[in-house]
Rosetta silent file (secondary structure, phi, psi, omega in degrees, C-alpha in Angstrom):
SEQUENCE: MATMFTRVCSRGLATSAARGSKVAVLGAAGGIGQPMSLLLKQAPAVSQLNLYDIVNTPGVAADLSHINSNAKVKSYQGSEQLDDALKGMDVVLIPAGVPRKPGMTRDDLFNTNASIVQTLAEACARSCPEAILGIIANPVNSTVPITVEAFKKHGVYNPNKIFGVTTLDVVRANCFVAELKGFDADSTLVPVVGGHAGKTIVPLISQSNPKAEFDQETLDALTHRIQFGGDEVVKAKDGAGSATLSMAFAGAKWAFSVLRALAGEAGVVECSYVESTITDAKYFSTPIQFNKDGMEKNLGLPSGITKFEEELIAAAVPELQASIKKGEEFAHK
SCORE:     score description
SCORE:     0.000 S_00000001
   1 L     0.000  141.011  179.199  252.636   14.612   58.873 S_00000001
   2 L   -70.261  130.293  173.312  254.104   17.838   57.443 S_00000001
   3 L   -89.681  169.083 -178.704  255.963   17.475   54.249 S_00000001
   4 H   -56.784  -38.389 -177.533  258.993   19.486   53.209 S_00000001
   5 H   -62.146  -46.333  179.266  256.694   21.367   50.852 S_00000001
   6 H   -51.401  -41.966 -179.385  254.278   22.143   53.706 S_00000001
   7 H   -68.911  -44.340 -176.858  257.189   23.671   55.642 S_00000001
   8 H   -62.444  -45.880 -177.145  258.434   25.671   52.693 S_00000001
   9 H   -87.373    1.504 -178.207  255.017   27.173   51.969 S_00000001
  10 L   -68.983  -18.658  176.204  253.913   27.618   55.503 S_00000001
  11 L  -100.665   23.012  179.583  255.406   31.157   55.543 S_00000001
  12 L    72.497   25.223 -171.714  253.475   31.937   52.284 S_00000001
  13 L   -77.828  -18.940 -177.821  256.264   31.146   49.982 S_00000001
  14 L  -128.865  -43.569 -167.498  254.015   29.346   47.316 S_00000001
  15 L   -68.787  -20.622  174.818  250.393   29.624   48.247 S_00000001
  16 L   -80.252  -12.803 -171.660  250.026   33.285   47.722 S_00000001
  17 L   -86.218  147.482 -178.123  251.312   33.379   44.215 S_00000001
  18 L   -78.370  158.584  175.327  248.831   33.192   41.343 S_00000001
  19 L   -65.380  156.143  167.441  248.767   30.282   38.960 S_00000001
  20 L   123.100   -4.966  178.759  250.397   30.343   35.646 S_00000001
  21 E   -86.826  145.590 -176.030  254.243   30.533   35.621 S_00000001
  22 E   -99.360  125.192 -179.383  256.306   28.358   33.479 S_00000001
  23 E  -128.830  136.531 -178.473  259.396   26.888   35.129 S_00000001
  24 E  -115.083  140.672  170.081  262.296   24.847   33.688 S_00000001
  25 E  -115.575  121.553  176.938  264.821   22.806   35.871 S_00000001
  26 E   -98.818  107.958 -172.986  268.092   22.019   34.073 S_00000001
  27 L   107.971   36.584 -171.434  269.597   19.004   35.708 S_00000001
  28 L   -78.216   -9.302  178.546  266.194   17.743   36.914 S_00000001
  29 L  -100.161    7.749 -177.836  267.343   14.097   37.250 S_00000001
  30 L   -85.741 -174.853 -175.529  270.095   14.866   39.615 S_00000001
  31 L   -74.337  -26.300  166.747  270.317   14.794   43.370 S_00000001
  32 L   -87.838  -37.218 -177.453  269.208   18.384   43.721 S_00000001
  33 H   -53.142  -47.294 -177.688  266.926   18.394   40.699 S_00000001
  34 H   -58.799  -56.857  176.637  264.707   15.647   41.662 S_00000001
  35 H   -63.188  -33.926  179.308  263.663   16.827   45.068 S_00000001
  36 H   -70.618  -38.960  171.777  263.459   20.376   43.975 S_00000001
  37 H   -59.939  -38.092  179.063  261.190   19.386   41.026 S_00000001
  38 H   -59.721  -44.053 -176.015  258.961   17.506   43.499 S_00000001
  39 H   -69.650  -38.434  176.487  258.514   20.688   45.477 S_00000001
  40 H   -66.502  -35.796 -177.979  257.827   22.761   42.402 S_00000001
  41 H   -54.874  -36.985 -177.600  255.295   20.200   41.001 S_00000001
  42 H   -82.122   -7.950 -171.478  253.201   20.941   44.199 S_00000001
  43 L   -81.511  125.409  173.539  253.400   24.685   43.941 S_00000001
  44 L   -54.180  -22.427 -179.093  250.159   26.403   42.882 S_00000001
  45 L   -85.577   -3.171 -177.595  252.069   29.124   41.161 S_00000001
  46 E  -103.591  119.028  174.070  253.631   26.736   38.609 S_00000001
  47 E   -90.334  -30.472  175.696  251.505   25.870   35.578 S_00000001
  48 E  -129.886  134.504  178.403  254.207   24.212   33.510 S_00000001
  49 E  -132.105  106.222  175.728  257.295   22.386   34.706 S_00000001
  50 E   -91.135  121.831 -170.116  259.841   21.491   32.092 S_00000001
  51 E  -108.852  122.982  178.697  262.392   18.966   33.225 S_00000001
  52 E  -126.766  144.046  169.493  265.723   18.691   31.309 S_00000001
  53 E  -162.820  174.196  179.350  268.814   16.457   31.805 S_00000001
  54 L   -88.856  -14.597  175.444  271.133   14.390   29.668 S_00000001
  55 L  -152.934  155.405  173.624  269.820   11.140   31.080 S_00000001
  56 L    59.917   16.284  174.792  266.768    9.678   33.083 S_00000001
  57 H   -65.944  -40.975  178.699  264.572   12.647   32.523 S_00000001
  58 H   -57.159  -45.200  175.685  261.586   10.688   31.161 S_00000001
  59 H   -59.593  -43.813 -178.800  261.387    8.510   34.307 S_00000001
  60 H   -65.269  -42.705 -178.394  261.548   11.488   36.671 S_00000001
  61 H   -64.234  -45.145 -177.933  258.883   13.316   34.568 S_00000001
  62 H   -61.620  -40.697 -178.205  256.553   10.286   34.425 S_00000001
  63 H   -65.917  -46.460  179.097  256.903    9.818   38.135 S_00000001
  64 H   -71.258  -24.142  178.098  256.104   13.467   39.023 S_00000001
  65 H   -67.462  -15.649  175.617  253.290   13.558   36.520 S_00000001
  66 L   -84.879   -1.141 -178.292  251.243   11.216   38.668 S_00000001
  67 L   -83.621  140.197 -173.240  251.088   13.674   41.439 S_00000001
  68 L   -90.855   60.929  168.047  247.655   15.386   41.594 S_00000001
  69 L  -117.895  165.617 -169.941  248.691   18.963   41.242 S_00000001
  70 L   -81.027  -10.971 -179.653  248.020   21.336   38.384 S_00000001
  71 L   -76.654  127.891 -178.232  251.463   21.841   37.068 S_00000001
  72 E   -87.126  127.036  178.301  251.923   20.057   33.784 S_00000001
  73 E  -104.178  139.288  174.940  255.294   18.226   33.510 S_00000001
  74 E  -130.164  142.926 -171.977  257.235   17.756   30.322 S_00000001
  75 E  -102.032  129.605  177.815  260.287   15.776   29.802 S_00000001
  76 E  -135.267  133.953 -178.086  263.303   16.877   27.667 S_00000001
  77 E  -140.068  130.566  177.189  266.467   14.908   27.336 S_00000001
  78 L    88.284  153.565 -170.266  269.838   15.399   25.508 S_00000001
  79 H   -58.686  -31.367  179.320  271.359   18.433   23.911 S_00000001
  80 H   -63.747  -17.955 -178.677  269.004   18.245   20.952 S_00000001
  81 H  -107.344    3.964 -175.203  265.994   18.966   23.177 S_00000001
  82 H   -66.793  -48.370  178.078  267.547   21.628   25.253 S_00000001
  83 H   -61.905  -42.353  179.118  266.391   24.655   23.365 S_00000001
  84 H   -61.309  -31.982 -175.268  262.817   23.318   23.175 S_00000001
  85 H   -64.436  -25.188 -171.385  262.869   22.779   27.022 S_00000001
  86 H  -104.680  -11.437  178.011  263.499   26.531   27.489 S_00000001
  87 L   -60.974  124.054  176.442  261.186   28.167   25.030 S_00000001
  88 L    85.405    1.487 -176.127  258.521   30.306   26.680 S_00000001
  89 L   -75.041  145.230  175.322  259.884   29.873   30.366 S_00000001
  90 L   -95.258  -38.099  174.353  259.459   32.479   32.987 S_00000001
  91 E  -133.661  136.458  178.437  261.954   30.974   35.392 S_00000001
  92 E  -121.320  132.625  175.434  264.878   28.704   34.767 S_00000001
  93 E  -111.977  135.910 -168.983  266.757   26.876   37.628 S_00000001
  94 E  -125.387   83.461  173.841  270.144   25.449   36.962 S_00000001
  95 L   -93.725    6.259 -175.573  271.226   22.843   39.530 S_00000001
  96 L   -59.499  146.371  175.768  273.114   20.761   36.846 S_00000001
  97 L   140.151  178.085 -177.859  276.658   19.656   37.537 S_00000001
  98 L   -97.354  147.688 -176.611  278.620   17.162   39.526 S_00000001
  99 L   -82.481  159.846  177.953  278.446   16.956   43.333 S_00000001
 100 L   -80.482  156.109  174.534  281.374   17.408   45.667 S_00000001
 101 L  -121.705  167.662 -177.425  283.125   14.515   47.397 S_00000001
 102 L   -52.827  139.483 -178.906  285.181   14.443   50.595 S_00000001
 103 L    83.950  -10.221 -173.342  288.133   16.640   50.435 S_00000001
 104 L   -90.253  140.151  168.400  286.832   18.578   47.419 S_00000001
 105 L   -93.672  168.513  174.031  286.183   22.371   47.492 S_00000001
 106 L   -61.424  -35.611 -171.628  283.559   24.054   45.286 S_00000001
 107 H   -73.577  -22.083  176.397  286.312   25.390   43.111 S_00000001
 108 H   -64.242  -18.329  179.051  287.439   21.710   42.575 S_00000001
 109 H   -87.591   -4.643 -171.694  284.310   21.261   40.486 S_00000001
 110 H   -44.045  -57.751 -165.516  285.182   24.237   38.224 S_00000001
 111 H   -66.556  -39.286 -176.389  286.374   22.686   35.138 S_00000001
 112 H   -76.820  -48.062 -174.764  283.470   20.187   34.800 S_00000001
 113 H   -79.051  -24.949  176.921  280.645   22.435   36.003 S_00000001
 114 H   -62.128  -43.637 -179.137  281.955   25.612   34.258 S_00000001
 115 H   -66.031  -47.641 -175.639  281.512   23.768   30.839 S_00000001
 116 H   -61.912  -43.834  177.157  278.149   22.504   31.827 S_00000001
 117 H   -65.862  -42.092 -175.941  276.844   25.929   32.921 S_00000001
 118 H   -57.752  -41.556  178.135  278.249   27.656   29.894 S_00000001
 119 H   -60.436  -47.510 -179.978  276.370   25.241   27.574 S_00000001
 120 H   -68.489  -36.388 -178.903  273.156   25.770   29.456 S_00000001
 121 H   -70.310  -36.040 -179.139  273.561   29.555   29.649 S_00000001
 122 H   -63.381  -42.953 -179.291  274.075   29.809   25.848 S_00000001
 123 H   -67.953  -35.107 -178.401  270.905   27.909   25.346 S_00000001
 124 H   -64.287  -44.489 -174.268  268.991   30.160   27.866 S_00000001
 125 H   -60.831  -36.841 -175.088  270.428   33.265   25.944 S_00000001
 126 H   -76.918  -49.946 -168.886  269.135   31.782   22.702 S_00000001
 127 H  -103.611  -15.280  172.414  265.728   30.518   23.723 S_00000001
 128 L  -151.269   63.491 -171.229  264.520   32.429   26.768 S_00000001
 129 L   -71.068  -10.492 -178.765  266.565   35.582   27.150 S_00000001
 130 L   -99.177   -6.240 -178.695  263.720   37.310   29.173 S_00000001
 131 L   -66.941  155.480  170.992  263.467   34.412   31.804 S_00000001
 132 E   -85.094  124.164 -178.417  264.618   34.906   35.349 S_00000001
 133 E  -104.800  134.462  167.550  267.640   32.578   35.942 S_00000001
 134 E  -115.156  111.641 -176.283  268.688   30.975   39.216 S_00000001
 135 E   -97.792  118.193  179.482  272.071   29.555   39.079 S_00000001
 136 L  -102.294  -33.582 -175.367  272.621   26.772   41.662 S_00000001
 137 L   -50.665  124.963  175.531  275.500   24.903   39.923 S_00000001
 138 L   -87.679  164.501   -8.209  278.751   25.355   41.881 S_00000001
 139 L   -78.216  123.722 -171.938  280.969   27.164   42.219 S_00000001
 140 H   -60.482  -29.478 -175.842  278.273   29.786   42.138 S_00000001
 141 H   -68.794  -17.911 -178.528  280.955   32.578   42.628 S_00000001
 142 H  -110.609  -31.173 -172.095  282.296   31.693   39.140 S_00000001
 143 H   -71.383  -35.608  176.949  279.295   30.150   37.373 S_00000001
 144 H   -61.600  -50.400  177.189  277.193   33.412   37.620 S_00000001
 145 H   -57.869  -38.106  175.859  279.916   35.433   35.825 S_00000001
 146 H   -55.554  -49.728  175.960  280.033   32.576   33.243 S_00000001
 147 H   -54.544  -50.802 -176.861  276.356   32.969   32.681 S_00000001
 148 H   -63.794  -37.418  169.250  276.479   36.704   32.435 S_00000001
 149 H   -62.022  -36.829  173.892  279.166   36.492   29.787 S_00000001
 150 H   -61.842  -38.639  176.829  277.182   34.136   27.755 S_00000001
 151 H   -73.954  -31.351  176.203  274.291   36.450   27.706 S_00000001
 152 H   -63.867  -41.550  179.051  276.549   39.460   26.856 S_00000001
 153 H   -59.561  -34.131 -177.155  277.892   37.471   23.917 S_00000001
 154 L   -91.515    0.064  176.281  274.376   37.078   22.628 S_00000001
 155 L    70.769   29.237 -170.849  273.546   40.729   23.245 S_00000001
 156 L  -131.637   17.994 -179.387  270.636   39.869   25.602 S_00000001
 157 L   -77.689  132.656  175.726  272.130   40.505   29.144 S_00000001
 158 L  -127.589  107.984 -179.212  269.857   42.068   31.638 S_00000001
 159 L   -56.714  -17.981  176.718  271.434   42.455   35.117 S_00000001
 160 L   -85.909    6.491  179.863  267.948   42.206   36.722 S_00000001
 161 L  -115.081  -13.309 -173.088  267.456   38.644   35.471 S_00000001
 162 E  -115.809  123.306 -169.338  270.471   36.590   36.489 S_00000001
 163 E  -136.947  134.842  167.666  270.884   35.492   40.017 S_00000001
 164 E   -83.583  128.296 -172.182  273.232   33.192   42.053 S_00000001
 165 E   -91.677  101.437 -177.898  270.962   31.174   44.423 S_00000001
 166 L   -99.920    9.090 -173.183  272.805   31.635   47.848 S_00000001
 167 H   -56.939  -33.100 -176.512  269.667   30.662   49.832 S_00000001
 168 H   -63.494  -31.997  178.380  271.113   27.506   51.305 S_00000001
 169 H   -68.233  -37.992  171.233  273.477   29.751   53.317 S_00000001
 170 H   -60.486  -49.725 -179.344  270.518   31.688   54.635 S_00000001
 171 H   -56.616  -49.364 -177.472  268.614   28.434   55.385 S_00000001
 172 H   -68.803  -39.179 -178.883  271.662   27.032   57.388 S_00000001
 173 H   -64.875  -39.410  167.299  272.102   30.323   59.308 S_00000001
 174 H   -48.785  -56.697 -174.223  268.398   30.382   60.187 S_00000001
 175 H   -60.215  -52.595  179.694  268.598   26.819   61.310 S_00000001
 176 H   -62.459  -56.807 -179.191  271.827   27.119   63.445 S_00000001
 177 H   -53.249  -50.373  176.050  270.872   30.299   65.152 S_00000001
 178 H   -52.705  -43.685 -179.447  267.379   28.925   65.938 S_00000001
 179 H   -63.979  -43.771 -176.107  268.869   25.814   67.430 S_00000001
 180 H   -72.053  -30.164 -179.250  271.284   27.731   69.758 S_00000001
 181 H   -97.435   -8.444 -176.006  268.696   30.175   70.853 S_00000001
 182 L    75.108   22.374  176.254  265.649   28.069   70.974 S_00000001
 183 L   -80.950  169.333  174.915  263.780   30.083   68.446 S_00000001
 184 L   -74.090  119.515 -175.053  261.067   28.986   66.119 S_00000001
 185 H   -61.458  -37.289 -178.945  263.117   27.980   62.957 S_00000001
 186 H   -66.584  -23.174 -175.976  260.424   28.862   60.534 S_00000001
 187 H  -112.916   11.680  179.307  260.337   32.515   61.698 S_00000001
 188 L   -93.076  137.026 -175.601  264.027   33.085   62.278 S_00000001
 189 E  -138.368  115.036 -179.756  265.786   35.161   59.519 S_00000001
 190 L  -120.529  114.041  175.693  269.541   35.769   59.301 S_00000001
 191 L   -70.806  138.286 -176.095  270.710   37.631   56.208 S_00000001
 192 E  -125.107  127.540 -173.671  273.802   36.173   54.582 S_00000001
 193 E  -122.652  177.667  172.632  275.940   38.355   52.073 S_00000001
 194 E   102.936 -111.775 -179.633  279.114   37.832   50.043 S_00000001
 195 L  -134.797 -152.328 -174.463  279.388   34.681   48.010 S_00000001
 196 L  -136.487   49.643  174.502  278.646   30.980   48.178 S_00000001
 197 L  -162.814  115.842  170.221  281.906   29.338   49.248 S_00000001
 198 H    59.360 -125.938 -175.174  283.787   29.133   52.458 S_00000001
 199 H   -72.153  -10.115  178.284  285.022   32.438   53.758 S_00000001
 200 H   -76.646  -15.997  178.248  283.059   34.327   51.097 S_00000001
 201 E   -80.879  114.973 -166.901  279.923   33.370   52.966 S_00000001
 202 E  -125.346   90.806 -179.974  279.269   36.189   55.475 S_00000001
 203 E   -75.651  131.297 -179.369  276.347   35.738   57.886 S_00000001
 204 L   -92.483   74.504 -173.627  275.108   38.997   59.378 S_00000001
 205 H   -66.098  -26.429  171.959  274.166   37.565   62.694 S_00000001
 206 H   -60.039  -18.458 -177.972  273.872   41.038   64.157 S_00000001
 207 H  -105.754   15.521 -177.439  270.861   41.533   61.906 S_00000001
 208 L   -60.897  145.305  170.254  269.084   38.303   62.972 S_00000001
 209 E  -130.835  114.389   -4.186  265.400   38.561   63.470 S_00000001
 210 L   -51.802  157.016  178.664  264.682   37.642   66.259 S_00000001
 211 L   -66.090  133.551 -176.090  267.695   39.371   67.692 S_00000001
 212 L  -132.694  127.399  172.653  270.362   36.898   68.684 S_00000001
 213 L  -114.568  145.454  178.207  273.548   37.695   70.682 S_00000001
 214 L  -143.763  152.312  176.407  276.508   35.506   71.276 S_00000001
 215 L   -70.193  164.563 -174.670  279.752   35.696   73.069 S_00000001
 216 H   -62.446  -37.601  175.632  282.746   35.929   70.608 S_00000001
 217 H   -60.809  -39.366  178.085  283.796   32.288   70.957 S_00000001
 218 H   -70.731  -40.399 -177.658  280.413   31.101   70.088 S_00000001
 219 H   -64.356  -38.714  179.628  279.993   33.560   67.333 S_00000001
 220 H   -64.986  -38.859 -175.430  283.335   32.433   65.709 S_00000001
 221 H   -76.742  -31.333  178.393  282.265   28.817   65.800 S_00000001
 222 H   -72.436  -36.667  173.003  278.731   29.535   64.499 S_00000001
 223 H   -61.913  -45.594 -178.514  280.153   31.659   61.631 S_00000001
 224 H   -64.968  -37.606  179.631  282.526   28.873   60.737 S_00000001
 225 H   -64.891  -40.552  173.294  279.741   26.366   60.762 S_00000001
 226 H   -63.184  -44.114  178.345  277.628   28.448   58.413 S_00000001
 227 H   -63.459  -39.260 -171.535  280.535   29.017   56.108 S_00000001
 228 L  -119.269   33.464  175.048  281.572   25.363   55.921 S_00000001
 229 H   -66.412  -26.532  179.056  278.188   23.617   56.512 S_00000001
 230 H   -66.912  -40.664  177.176  278.466   22.074   53.119 S_00000001
 231 H   -56.103  -42.502  176.441  281.639   20.246   54.267 S_00000001
 232 H   -54.531  -47.921 -179.569  279.687   18.780   57.165 S_00000001
 233 H   -67.071  -44.717 -176.610  277.208   17.301   54.843 S_00000001
 234 H   -64.394  -37.795  174.882  279.816   15.952   52.302 S_00000001
 235 H   -62.623  -42.926 -176.339  281.678   14.307   55.159 S_00000001
 236 H   -69.235  -26.872  179.218  278.561   12.758   56.674 S_00000001
 237 H   -82.547  -14.673  172.714  277.647   11.291   53.266 S_00000001
 238 L    51.471   55.411  175.703  281.034    9.733   53.056 S_00000001
 239 L    97.723  -10.902 -167.091  281.468    9.821   49.284 S_00000001
 240 L   -97.558    8.239  172.863  277.788    9.447   48.403 S_00000001
 241 L   135.992 -165.272 -175.395  277.255   13.177   47.411 S_00000001
 242 L  -123.719 -155.463 -179.974  276.817   16.613   48.868 S_00000001
 243 L   -73.379  105.967 -172.848  273.988   18.813   50.167 S_00000001
 244 L  -112.501  -44.854 -175.392  271.208   17.804   47.875 S_00000001
 245 H   -72.263  -53.481  179.978  267.943   17.788   50.016 S_00000001
 246 H   -53.681  -45.222 -178.687  268.792   21.077   51.897 S_00000001
 247 H   -69.698  -33.453  170.640  269.735   22.655   48.542 S_00000001
 248 H   -60.506  -47.576 -177.965  266.561   21.504   46.917 S_00000001
 249 H   -60.110  -46.731  178.005  264.594   23.086   49.758 S_00000001
 250 H   -65.811  -39.072  172.011  266.573   26.308   49.488 S_00000001
 251 H   -60.572  -37.661  176.521  266.296   26.421   45.772 S_00000001
 252 H   -68.306  -46.796  179.836  262.482   25.916   45.911 S_00000001
 253 H   -52.091  -58.580  171.360  262.339   28.563   48.640 S_00000001
 254 H   -49.177  -47.412  178.090  264.087   30.981   46.330 S_00000001
 255 H   -64.179  -39.402 -178.465  261.979   30.077   43.302 S_00000001
 256 H   -63.647  -38.921 -179.660  258.726   30.478   45.341 S_00000001
 257 H   -68.307  -41.560  173.340  259.779   34.045   46.350 S_00000001
 258 H   -57.933  -48.441  173.459  260.382   34.807   42.611 S_00000001
 259 H   -56.725  -37.828  178.246  257.029   33.401   41.689 S_00000001
 260 H   -67.896  -42.322  172.994  255.299   35.546   44.240 S_00000001
 261 H   -56.127  -44.881  178.492  257.051   38.542   42.769 S_00000001
 262 H   -58.779  -37.499 -176.033  256.082   37.514   39.268 S_00000001
 263 L   -79.635   -2.281  176.655  252.490   37.268   40.485 S_00000001
 264 L   105.238   -1.177 -176.576  252.570   40.953   41.596 S_00000001
 265 L   -76.083  127.839 -174.006  253.326   40.652   45.264 S_00000001
 266 L   -89.312  153.669  173.419  255.287   43.664   46.482 S_00000001
 267 L    72.758   29.769  173.587  258.275   43.715   48.863 S_00000001
 268 E   -88.625  132.719 -171.077  259.615   40.192   48.255 S_00000001
 269 E  -132.054  141.005  167.851  263.212   39.883   49.237 S_00000001
 270 E  -142.520  137.679  175.982  265.838   37.101   48.974 S_00000001
 271 E   -68.259  137.665 -176.875  269.590   37.317   49.392 S_00000001
 272 E  -149.613  151.265 -173.335  271.026   36.548   45.866 S_00000001
 273 E   -88.717  110.860 -168.646  274.417   36.681   44.228 S_00000001
 274 E  -138.328  158.885  169.699  274.275   39.503   41.570 S_00000001
 275 E   -63.371  129.847 -162.686  276.464   41.890   39.613 S_00000001
 276 L  -148.610  155.342  172.082  276.974   44.652   42.073 S_00000001
 277 L  -117.837   18.978  178.830  278.805   47.892   43.039 S_00000001
 278 L   -63.904  -38.889  177.109  278.187   47.344   46.850 S_00000001
 279 L  -127.944 -171.289  174.099  281.772   46.282   47.296 S_00000001
 280 L   -74.489   -9.405  170.327  284.992   46.072   45.215 S_00000001
 281 L   -78.305  132.310  177.260  283.868   42.645   44.079 S_00000001
 282 L   -58.947  -26.949 -179.454  282.048   42.732   40.729 S_00000001
 283 E  -131.834  142.935 -171.217  279.478   40.236   41.974 S_00000001
 284 E  -163.574  133.967 -179.202  278.251   40.174   45.609 S_00000001
 285 E   -94.327  129.016  176.294  275.188   38.623   47.344 S_00000001
 286 E  -141.041  171.309  170.564  272.953   41.007   49.275 S_00000001
 287 E   -58.623  122.581  177.356  269.157   41.192   50.056 S_00000001
 288 E  -107.791  127.296  171.993  267.427   41.594   46.700 S_00000001
 289 E   -92.467  133.217  179.077  263.856   43.061   46.361 S_00000001
 290 E  -105.503  156.197  167.890  262.075   41.309   43.354 S_00000001
 291 E  -138.658 -169.921 -179.619  259.257   42.486   41.247 S_00000001
 292 L   -64.160  -15.887 -175.836  257.681   40.965   38.050 S_00000001
 293 L  -104.840   10.475 -175.946  260.703   42.047   35.974 S_00000001
 294 E   105.931 -116.513 -176.918  263.306   40.433   38.352 S_00000001
 295 E   -91.938  121.461 -179.614  265.408   42.514   40.588 S_00000001
 296 E   -88.492  -37.497  178.123  263.623   45.683   41.468 S_00000001
 297 E  -157.087  134.879  171.344  266.273   46.850   43.934 S_00000001
 298 E   -87.536  115.440 -174.039  269.543   45.825   45.516 S_00000001
 299 L   -77.540   -7.815  174.133  269.016   46.620   49.145 S_00000001
 300 L    62.899 -156.683 -176.564  272.806   46.488   49.718 S_00000001
 301 L   -89.921  131.791  178.921  274.315   45.963   53.190 S_00000001
 302 L   -63.044  152.984  175.171  272.203   46.825   56.147 S_00000001
 303 L   -72.173  146.298  175.649  273.170   49.565   58.543 S_00000001
 304 L    93.475   10.447 -179.343  274.505   48.558   61.915 S_00000001
 305 L   -76.452  150.713 -174.616  276.627   45.623   60.943 S_00000001
 306 L   -77.320  162.483  177.038  279.520   44.917   63.485 S_00000001
 307 H   -60.902  -30.391  175.459  283.165   45.408   63.080 S_00000001
 308 H   -68.451  -40.936  177.157  283.509   41.545   63.034 S_00000001
 309 H   -68.862  -33.524  175.474  281.201   41.399   60.170 S_00000001
 310 H   -62.481  -40.028  175.365  283.023   44.222   58.365 S_00000001
 311 H   -64.372  -40.918  174.246  286.113   42.191   58.751 S_00000001
 312 H   -62.231  -45.659  178.003  284.587   39.058   57.323 S_00000001
 313 H   -60.452  -45.276  176.718  283.341   41.060   54.280 S_00000001
 314 H   -54.766  -36.358 -178.361  286.886   42.493   53.761 S_00000001
 315 H   -77.791  -29.011 -177.550  288.295   38.992   53.809 S_00000001
 316 H   -74.896  -35.642 -171.944  285.656   37.725   51.419 S_00000001
 317 H   -53.674  -56.310 -176.672  286.163   40.406   48.699 S_00000001
 318 H   -60.320  -34.866  179.604  289.660   39.240   47.392 S_00000001
 319 H   -64.542  -42.206  176.775  288.515   35.586   47.244 S_00000001
 320 H   -63.557  -37.718  179.162  285.465   36.692   45.268 S_00000001
 321 H   -60.724  -43.573  179.514  287.447   38.762   42.953 S_00000001
 322 H   -63.416  -42.663  178.681  289.641   35.714   42.168 S_00000001
 323 H   -67.126  -38.076 -179.053  286.651   33.442   41.562 S_00000001
 324 H   -67.463  -44.108  173.269  284.926   36.033   39.468 S_00000001
 325 H   -60.640  -40.656  178.176  288.054   36.472   37.253 S_00000001
 326 H   -55.965  -44.886  175.399  288.326   32.840   36.924 S_00000001
 327 H   -59.441  -52.294 -176.875  284.779   32.594   35.653 S_00000001
 328 H   -62.512  -44.978 -178.101  285.126   35.533   33.211 S_00000001
 329 H   -61.309  -40.528 -175.836  288.512   34.064   31.781 S_00000001
 330 H   -64.175  -50.225 -179.506  286.815   30.734   31.216 S_00000001
 331 H   -54.361  -29.689 -170.760  283.862   32.428   29.377 S_00000001
 332 H   -87.981  -14.837 -179.620  286.351   34.269   27.184 S_00000001
 333 L   -61.053    0.000    0.000  288.237   31.329   25.998 S_00000001
């Protein structure tokens, strides 16, 4: 039976990368961190996997260390071990934070998760300023600016190294479009731009590969489902958490692409939330081409997007600007 990892790497997301990258997961004992660490442990591209959390990390690390793959697993727990967990890392993934509950928006998580991300970002700036960072902790629209400000404070900010992981929106778009059209889900690709919350999520269905066309009523419903797919999971889990397994899959997918680029593969592209001049929002997610140094090129918005998609982008920008300002103001307190 195919595992989640088999599906992730069936499109070459992990198997083509050379061995040797060192990856840290901050929040490794959580609902996203554990399954994502499981996927990373199986990746041939990972030589060392450092797991950090404030509790329960030794058990997760011991469990994963019994898997017969080559990645060496190390456990780090508590603030006194945080800097050691980060030294020498090539990639750092940050899913740490509290999950959403029914009725909560991603912004409702702000006060708790903003403090967590700021602490972790400060440690990354101290201990692994050259690492590629993937910020998963919500609200991503604000936590990425918080991370950037922490790096600026330490004088080590490189705009090609810090990314908000919006891949779950792409994964959902791929899945939902494939379901409606009867496409092969593994080979369907729908770029998603903007941000990572509600109406800031803008699926560019006109750019779907294979091409997918819908009447306006279906397109409206599909767009809304992609934008608010997280609410669907939160409601279904009925207080027991938010999207953890699908986010772990998406986070691993993003990480495997980065690892491929680090290994020298050309033309690796993933949509990511970065500091940007593409729109009036200071940060914006677009297709990003990666190389061994991080972002090689921001590919921007594709040509040929529809008026409907232009209107979605126009509606997303003010919300993004407010979330970005909120993150930067928190960082400057």
